[in-house]
C-alpha positions as CSV (number, residue, x, y, z in Angstrom):
1,M,10.2,41.3,-7.1
2,K,7.0,39.4,-6.0
3,N,8.0,36.9,-3.1
4,L,7.0,33.3,-3.2
5,K,5.9,32.6,0.2
6,F,4.7,29.2,1.9
7,I,1.3,28.9,3.4
8,E,0.9,26.5,6.8
9,N,-1.6,24.1,7.4
10,G,-3.9,23.6,4.5
11,L,-4.1,22.0,1.1
12,I,-2.9,25.0,-0.9
13,K,1.0,25.5,0.4
14,F,2.0,28.8,-1.5
15,N,0.5,32.3,-1.4
16,Y,0.4,32.4,-5.3
17,D,-0.5,30.1,-8.4
18,F,2.2,31.3,-11.0
19,P,0.8,32.0,-14.2
20,I,3.3,30.7,-16.6
21,F,3.2,27.1,-16.8
22,N,6.3,25.7,-18.6
23,W,9.7,27.3,-19.7
24,F,13.0,25.8,-20.7
25,Y,15.4,25.2,-18.0
26,P,17.5,27.1,-17.6
27,Y,15.3,30.2,-18.9
28,N,18.2,32.7,-18.5
29,A,21.5,32.2,-20.3
30,E,24.3,34.2,-21.9
31,E,26.1,34.3,-24.9
32,P,29.2,32.4,-25.1
33,K,32.4,34.6,-23.4
34,E,35.3,32.3,-24.3
35,S,37.0,33.8,-27.3
36,N,37.8,30.7,-29.1
37,L,34.4,29.7,-28.8
38,K,32.8,32.9,-30.0
39,K,34.9,32.6,-33.0
40,L,34.1,29.2,-33.9
41,I,30.6,30.1,-33.7
42,K,30.9,33.2,-35.7
43,E,32.6,31.4,-38.6
44,K,30.3,28.5,-38.5
45,P,27.5,28.4,-35.8
46,I,26.4,24.7,-36.7
47,K,29.9,23.6,-35.2
48,I,28.6,24.1,-31.9
49,F,26.9,20.7,-32.4
50,D,30.4,19.5,-32.0
51,Y,29.8,19.9,-28.1
52,I,27.0,17.3,-28.1
53,L,27.7,14.6,-25.2
54,E,29.1,11.5,-26.8
55,D,27.1,7.9,-26.5
56,S,24.0,9.6,-25.2
57,T,20.7,7.5,-25.4
58,D,18.7,10.4,-23.6
59,V,18.3,12.2,-26.8
60,A,15.2,13.7,-28.3
61,L,14.7,15.2,-31.8
62,Y,11.9,18.2,-32.7
63,F,10.8,19.1,-35.9
64,H,8.8,22.5,-36.2
65,I,6.2,22.5,-38.8
66,P,5.1,26.3,-38.9
67,F,2.2,26.4,-41.3
68,C,-1.5,26.0,-40.5
69,Q,-4.9,26.3,-42.2
70,D,-6.0,28.9,-39.9
71,I,-4.6,30.6,-36.5
72,C,-5.8,29.8,-33.1
73,S,-6.5,32.8,-31.1
74,F,-4.5,31.3,-28.1
75,C,-1.6,30.4,-29.7
76,P,1.6,32.0,-28.9
77,F,4.0,29.7,-31.2
78,T,5.9,30.6,-34.3
79,R,3.5,29.5,-37.1
80,E,1.4,31.5,-40.4
81,I,-1.4,30.5,-42.7
82,L,-0.4,28.4,-45.4
83,L,-1.1,30.3,-48.8
84,D,1.2,28.6,-51.4
85,K,2.0,24.9,-51.4
86,N,5.4,25.4,-53.0
87,R,6.4,27.5,-49.8
88,L,5.8,24.2,-47.9
89,D,7.6,22.0,-50.6
90,N,10.7,24.1,-50.0
91,Y,10.5,24.3,-46.2
92,V,10.4,20.4,-46.3
93,N,13.5,20.5,-48.4
94,A,15.2,22.8,-46.0
95,L,14.3,20.6,-43.1
96,I,16.0,17.7,-45.1
97,R,19.1,19.7,-45.6
98,E,19.3,20.7,-41.9
99,I,19.0,17.0,-41.0
100,E,22.1,16.4,-43.4
101,L,23.9,19.4,-41.8
102,K,23.2,18.4,-38.4
103,K,23.8,14.4,-38.9
104,E,27.6,14.5,-39.0
105,Y,27.8,15.8,-35.7
106,L,25.6,13.3,-34.1
107,D,27.1,10.4,-35.9
108,R,30.4,11.7,-34.8
109,K,29.1,11.6,-31.0
110,K,27.4,8.4,-31.5
111,V,24.3,9.4,-30.4
112,K,21.1,7.1,-30.1
113,V,17.8,8.8,-30.5
114,N,15.2,8.3,-27.8
115,S,12.5,10.1,-29.1
116,I,10.8,12.2,-31.7
117,F,8.5,14.9,-31.8
118,F,6.5,16.6,-34.7
119,G,5.0,20.0,-33.6
120,G,4.0,23.4,-34.9
121,G,2.0,24.9,-36.4
122,T,-0.1,21.7,-37.8
123,P,2.3,18.9,-38.8
124,S,-0.4,17.2,-40.3
125,I,-0.8,19.9,-43.0
126,L,2.0,18.0,-44.6
127,S,0.7,15.6,-47.4
128,E,1.4,11.9,-47.6
129,E,4.3,12.4,-50.0
130,Q,5.9,15.1,-47.7
131,I,5.5,12.8,-44.7
132,I,7.1,9.8,-46.4
133,K,9.8,12.0,-47.8
134,L,10.8,13.7,-44.3
135,G,10.3,10.4,-42.4
136,T,12.5,8.3,-44.8
137,K,15.2,10.8,-44.4
138,I,14.7,10.7,-40.7
139,N,15.2,7.1,-40.7
140,E,18.1,6.9,-43.1
141,A,20.1,9.9,-40.9
142,F,19.9,9.0,-37.2
143,N,20.4,6.0,-35.2
144,L,17.0,5.0,-33.8
145,S,17.9,1.5,-32.5
146,Q,17.1,3.0,-28.9
147,L,13.8,4.9,-30.2
148,K,10.9,4.6,-27.6
149,E,8.3,7.1,-29.0
150,F,7.9,9.1,-32.4
151,S,5.0,11.7,-31.7
152,F,3.2,13.7,-34.4
153,E,0.7,16.6,-33.5
154,M,-2.6,16.7,-35.6
155,N,-5.3,18.9,-36.4
156,A,-8.7,17.1,-36.6
157,K,-9.4,19.1,-40.2
158,T,-6.3,17.4,-41.5
159,I,-6.6,14.1,-40.4
160,T,-6.9,11.4,-43.3
161,L,-6.8,7.5,-43.4
162,E,-4.0,8.3,-46.2
163,K,-1.8,10.2,-43.8
164,A,-2.3,7.9,-40.8
165,I,-0.9,5.2,-43.2
166,A,1.8,7.3,-44.0
167,L,2.8,8.4,-40.5
168,K,2.6,4.5,-39.4
169,K,5.0,3.6,-42.2
170,I,7.8,6.0,-41.0
171,G,7.5,4.9,-37.8
172,V,5.4,7.1,-35.8
173,T,3.9,5.8,-32.8
174,H,2.1,8.5,-30.8
175,V,-0.4,10.9,-32.2
176,R,-1.6,13.9,-30.6
177,V,-4.8,15.6,-31.6
178,G,-5.4,19.3,-30.1
179,V,-9.3,19.1,-29.3
180,Q,-8.8,22.1,-26.5
181,T,-12.4,22.5,-25.9
182,F,-16.1,20.8,-26.9
183,N,-17.8,24.2,-25.8
184,K,-18.9,26.0,-29.2
185,K,-18.8,29.3,-27.6
186,Y,-15.4,28.9,-26.6
187,R,-14.5,27.2,-29.6
188,K,-15.5,30.0,-31.6
189,A,-13.8,32.4,-29.4
190,F,-10.5,30.3,-30.1
191,C,-11.1,30.4,-33.6
192,L,-10.9,26.6,-33.5
193,S,-12.3,26.0,-36.9
194,A,-12.5,22.0,-37.2
195,T,-16.1,20.7,-36.3
196,L,-17.0,18.3,-33.5
197,T,-17.9,15.7,-35.9
198,Q,-14.3,16.0,-37.8
199,I,-12.8,15.5,-34.4
200,E,-14.8,12.4,-33.7
201,N,-14.2,11.2,-37.4
202,G,-10.8,11.8,-37.1
203,I,-10.1,10.5,-33.9
204,K,-11.6,7.3,-35.2
205,I,-9.2,7.0,-38.0
206,L,-6.2,7.6,-35.6
207,K,-7.4,4.6,-33.4
208,S,-7.7,2.3,-36.4
209,E,-4.1,2.7,-36.9
210,F,-2.5,3.8,-33.5
211,S,-2.9,2.2,-30.2
212,N,-1.4,5.8,-28.6
213,V,-3.8,8.3,-29.4
214,S,-3.7,11.5,-27.2
215,I,-5.6,15.0,-27.2
216,D,-5.3,17.9,-25.8
217,I,-8.0,19.6,-23.5
218,M,-7.4,23.6,-22.1
219,Y,-9.0,25.2,-19.0
220,G,-9.1,28.3,-17.0
221,F,-10.8,30.0,-19.7
222,N,-12.2,33.4,-19.1
223,G,-15.4,33.0,-17.6
224,E,-15.3,29.5,-17.5
225,T,-17.6,27.5,-14.9
226,I,-17.1,24.1,-13.4
227,A,-20.1,22.8,-15.7
228,D,-18.1,24.2,-18.6
229,F,-14.9,22.1,-17.5
230,L,-17.0,19.1,-16.6
231,Y,-18.6,19.3,-20.0
232,D,-15.2,19.1,-21.8
233,L,-14.1,16.4,-19.5
234,K,-16.9,14.2,-20.1
235,N,-17.0,14.8,-24.0
236,A,-13.2,13.9,-24.0
237,L,-13.7,10.5,-22.2
238,D,-16.4,9.9,-24.7
239,L,-13.7,9.7,-27.4
240,N,-12.2,7.1,-25.3
241,V,-8.4,7.5,-26.1
242,P,-5.7,6.3,-23.5
243,N,-3.9,9.6,-23.0
244,I,-5.5,13.0,-22.1
245,S,-3.6,16.1,-21.7
246,L,-5.2,18.8,-19.5
247,Y,-3.5,22.2,-20.0
248,P,-4.5,25.5,-18.1
249,L,-4.7,28.6,-20.9
250,N,-1.6,30.9,-20.4
251,N,-3.2,34.7,-20.5
252,K,0.2,36.0,-20.6
253,S,0.7,34.7,-24.0
254,I,-2.7,34.9,-25.6
255,Q,-3.2,36.8,-28.7
256,E,-4.8,40.3,-28.6
257,R,-8.1,39.1,-30.9
258,L,-8.6,36.6,-28.0
259,I,-8.9,39.4,-25.6
260,E,-11.1,41.2,-27.8
261,N,-13.3,38.3,-28.3
262,Y,-13.4,37.4,-24.4
263,K,-14.7,41.3,-24.2
264,K,-17.4,41.1,-26.6
265,L,-18.6,38.1,-24.7
266,G,-18.2,39.9,-21.3
267,L,-15.8,37.2,-19.7
268,S,-13.5,38.0,-16.8
269,P,-10.0,36.1,-16.4
270,C,-9.8,32.9,-14.7
271,N,-7.8,33.5,-11.1
272,G,-5.2,31.3,-9.7
273,L,-7.6,29.7,-7.0
274,D,-9.9,28.8,-10.0
275,R,-7.2,27.0,-11.9
276,L,-6.1,25.0,-8.7
277,G,-10.0,24.2,-8.2
278,F,-10.3,22.8,-11.8
279,K,-7.2,20.7,-11.4
280,I,-8.5,19.2,-8.0
281,I,-11.8,18.4,-9.8
282,A,-10.2,16.9,-12.8
283,K,-8.0,14.6,-11.0
284,K,-11.0,13.1,-9.0
285,F,-13.1,13.1,-12.1
286,M,-10.4,11.4,-14.1
287,E,-9.7,9.0,-11.4
288,S,-13.2,7.9,-11.1
289,N,-13.0,7.1,-14.8
290,G,-9.7,5.1,-14.7
291,Y,-7.2,7.8,-15.7
292,Y,-4.3,8.8,-13.4
293,P,-1.5,11.3,-14.1
294,H,1.8,10.3,-15.0
295,N,3.1,14.1,-15.0
296,G,1.9,17.3,-13.6
297,H,-0.8,17.8,-16.2
298,D,-1.2,14.4,-18.3
299,F,-3.5,11.6,-17.6
300,V,-3.4,7.8,-18.9
301,K,-5.9,5.1,-18.8
302,V,-4.3,2.6,-16.4
303,K,-4.7,-1.4,-16.6
304,K,-4.1,-1.5,-12.9
305,V,-4.7,1.2,-10.4
306,P,-1.9,2.4,-8.8
307,E,-1.3,1.2,-5.0
308,N,-0.1,3.8,-2.2
309,T,0.4,6.6,-4.7
310,F,-2.0,8.9,-6.8
311,M,0.5,8.8,-10.0
312,T,0.9,6.0,-12.3
313,D,4.2,4.6,-13.9
314,E,2.4,2.9,-16.7
315,Y,3.5,5.4,-19.1
316,M,5.8,8.0,-19.5
317,F,5.8,10.8,-22.2
318,E,9.3,10.0,-23.7
319,Y,10.0,13.2,-25.2
320,H,9.2,15.3,-22.4
321,K,11.3,12.8,-20.1
322,T,14.3,14.3,-22.2
323,V,12.7,18.1,-22.6
324,Y,12.2,18.2,-18.6
325,G,15.1,15.9,-18.3
326,K,18.3,15.2,-16.2
327,E,21.9,16.0,-16.3
328,K,22.8,14.5,-19.6
329,S,19.6,14.9,-21.6
330,Q,19.8,16.5,-25.2
331,L,17.3,18.0,-27.5
332,I,18.4,18.5,-31.0
333,S,15.6,20.5,-32.9
334,F,15.1,21.4,-36.8
335,G,13.2,24.3,-38.4
336,I,12.3,27.8,-37.6
337,S,12.6,28.8,-34.0
338,A,13.6,25.6,-33.0
339,I,15.3,25.4,-29.9
340,S,18.3,22.3,-29.0
341,F,20.1,22.0,-25.7
342,F,23.1,20.1,-24.9
343,N,25.9,20.2,-22.9
344,S,25.2,23.7,-21.0
345,F,24.4,25.3,-24.3
346,I,21.2,26.4,-25.7
347,T,20.6,27.1,-29.7
348,M,17.6,28.7,-31.4
349,N,17.1,28.6,-35.2
350,E,16.3,31.7,-37.2
351,K,12.7,32.9,-37.2
352,S,12.0,33.9,-40.6
353,I,10.9,31.2,-42.8
354,D,12.3,32.9,-45.8
355,D,15.4,33.3,-44.3
356,Y,15.9,29.5,-43.1
357,I,14.8,28.2,-46.6
358,F,17.3,30.4,-48.2
359,N,20.1,30.1,-46.1
360,I,19.7,26.3,-45.6
361,I,19.1,25.7,-49.3
362,E,21.1,28.2,-51.1
363,K,23.9,28.8,-48.5
364,G,24.3,25.4,-46.7
365,S,24.2,27.4,-43.7
366,C,22.2,27.1,-40.6
367,N,22.2,30.1,-38.7
368,M,21.1,30.3,-35.0
369,Y,21.2,32.2,-31.6
370,I,23.7,30.5,-29.2
371,H,23.9,30.8,-25.5
372,S,25.5,29.0,-22.7
373,Y,25.1,28.6,-18.8
374,N,26.8,27.4,-15.8
375,K,27.3,23.4,-16.1
376,V,26.3,23.4,-12.3
377,L,22.6,23.9,-13.7
378,D,22.6,20.8,-15.9
379,K,23.8,18.7,-12.2
380,N,20.5,20.6,-10.4
381,K,18.2,19.2,-13.4
382,P,17.0,15.8,-11.7
383,I,15.6,17.8,-8.6
384,C,15.0,21.2,-10.2
385,L,13.1,19.9,-13.2
386,Y,12.5,16.3,-13.5
387,L,11.2,15.9,-9.8
388,P,8.6,18.8,-10.1
389,Y,7.2,18.0,-13.6
390,H,7.5,14.2,-13.7
391,G,6.5,13.9,-10.0
392,K,9.6,11.8,-8.8
393,V,13.2,11.1,-9.2
394,L,15.5,8.3,-8.3
395,K,18.3,9.1,-6.2
396,K,20.9,7.0,-8.5
397,D,20.0,9.6,-11.1
398,I,21.3,12.4,-8.6
399,D,24.9,13.7,-8.4
400,F,24.9,14.8,-4.8
401,N,28.3,16.0,-4.6
402,G,27.8,18.3,-8.0
403,I,24.6,19.8,-7.0
404,E,24.4,23.1,-5.7
405,E,24.0,23.1,-1.9
406,T,21.2,25.6,-2.0
407,I,19.1,23.2,-4.2
408,L,19.3,20.6,-1.6
409,E,18.5,23.1,1.2
410,K,15.5,23.9,-0.8
411,L,14.3,20.2,-1.3
412,K,14.8,19.9,2.4
413,I,12.0,22.7,2.9
414,L,9.7,21.2,0.2
415,I,9.9,18.0,2.3
416,E,9.3,19.9,5.4
417,K,6.3,21.7,4.2
418,G,4.7,18.4,2.9
419,L,5.2,18.9,-0.8
420,V,7.8,16.4,-1.4
421,E,8.5,12.7,0.6
422,E,11.7,11.1,0.7
423,T,12.0,7.3,0.7
424,E,15.1,4.8,0.4
425,D,15.5,5.0,-3.5
426,E,13.5,8.2,-4.5
427,F,12.1,11.7,-4.1
428,H,8.5,12.1,-5.2
429,L,5.6,14.8,-4.9
430,T,2.9,14.9,-2.5
431,E,-0.6,15.3,-3.7
432,S,-0.1,18.7,-2.3
433,G,3.3,18.9,-4.5
434,W,1.8,17.9,-7.7
435,L,-1.2,20.2,-7.3
436,S,1.6,23.2,-7.2
437,Y,4.2,21.6,-9.4
438,V,4.6,24.9,-11.2
439,N,5.0,26.7,-8.2
440,I,7.8,24.2,-7.3
441,L,9.4,24.7,-10.6
442,Y,9.7,28.3,-9.9
443,Y,10.9,27.8,-6.7
444,L,13.9,25.8,-7.6
445,S,14.6,27.8,-10.8
446,P,18.0,29.9,-10.5
447,I,17.4,33.1,-9.1
448,A,18.1,35.1,-12.5
449,D,15.4,32.9,-14.0
450,Q,13.1,33.9,-11.2
451,E,13.6,37.6,-11.9
452,L,13.3,37.2,-15.5
453,L,9.9,35.4,-15.4
454,I,8.6,37.8,-13.0
455,K,9.6,40.7,-14.9
456,L,7.6,39.1,-18.1
457,I,4.7,38.6,-15.8
458,E,4.7,42.3,-14.9
459,I,5.2,43.6,-18.4
460,S,2.1,41.4,-19.4
461,E,0.2,42.7,-16.5
462,E,0.8,46.5,-17.5
463,K,-0.9,45.7,-20.8
464,R,-3.6,43.1,-20.0
465,D,-5.7,41.6,-17.3
466,I,-4.3,38.2,-16.7
467,G,-6.2,37.2,-13.6
468,L,-5.7,37.4,-9.9
469,W,-2.6,34.9,-9.0
470,N,-1.4,36.3,-5.9
471,F,-3.8,35.2,-2.8
472,E,-2.5,38.0,-0.7
473,I,-3.8,40.8,-2.8
């Protein structure tokens, strides 16, 4: 296994820039071994939701809409081009049935939902009627008294004033548009069919209805220059939205057709040092325009410049607060391939759209894969997951008696290396730590997770050039 090592006396503290940028924690889990539990979930898999933690308020709901008008060449998610509107109707009906099936478990455990997220695919491919139908069901089915955020992903091609009004009507508070890049060369390579005019007009519509509008911008493309990156940042700022997410493109997960598109353009993969350089440039550029990071990759336009820190507390992405959360964080998800986690269990719904619709509608059965992991890993989450991703964690949220001693030893090393600082009330990343937060996520991950992630990278490297990420080569 490639060993992560520390580098002394410099801004860059690690010997490589880890080339996978996000994953569920823990990444490696096993099928439940207890005989009574195995029997229970074999007879009726959905009964696993009896294990949801009771009276929880750190709960997010995720809804997966797997349909698109066209497929972006970088997208690794479960999706397909929508060719039959009846198929979308049937899928919406299946989602509603899944809501009904899981509602009784959430009711029984007195769960209060903190955030909701619609992702895909392209959620904005839904019609106004379908949005109202789904949203009405969600509002009726779940306790939303503690809801802080309701986010909805959109493609600029499918933004209309009517849909924006429908979203607002069902309680959506945050809308997110995947712009990715303004560079026409890369937009063509990525098969992004929305025009720049559609993006500009779509953002105007959303800003007329919502105060929280976010856009996603990617970087680390093959052959990308500093000028290319600054061009995207400047155009992103011109849209004048409060939230801008900057994501490095994952070469391990891109489609073969994007690799072919790169080859036709004669573009070589971005290496790890270049990615770090882009992130340093982004931080400086965004700060100079009033945007500060609130986690490892998201920037928000602040009302007040943070004092004695480079990060801001003015905004928190509530959905990610749970997904990259703490010991009692719980995610309940709906739709194909949707992942849920709660109380040391991880479930994933079946992957086939046809099977999902048939089993839910015709059989009233929600089929899923179910895995479990050692409960101590939940105890580790505040330090292993929440701290690296969000940039800080309060000591009162850490069970120091329950957390593994090896994690506390690693935390001490991170402090000694200048990646984490400790105060009376909290642990927080330094700027060097923020720059390499993904490496810290990996460093604090269980050994089994580290081995599996490295294996996935090595398998990928056998098939494609993902760029140089080990600085010692």
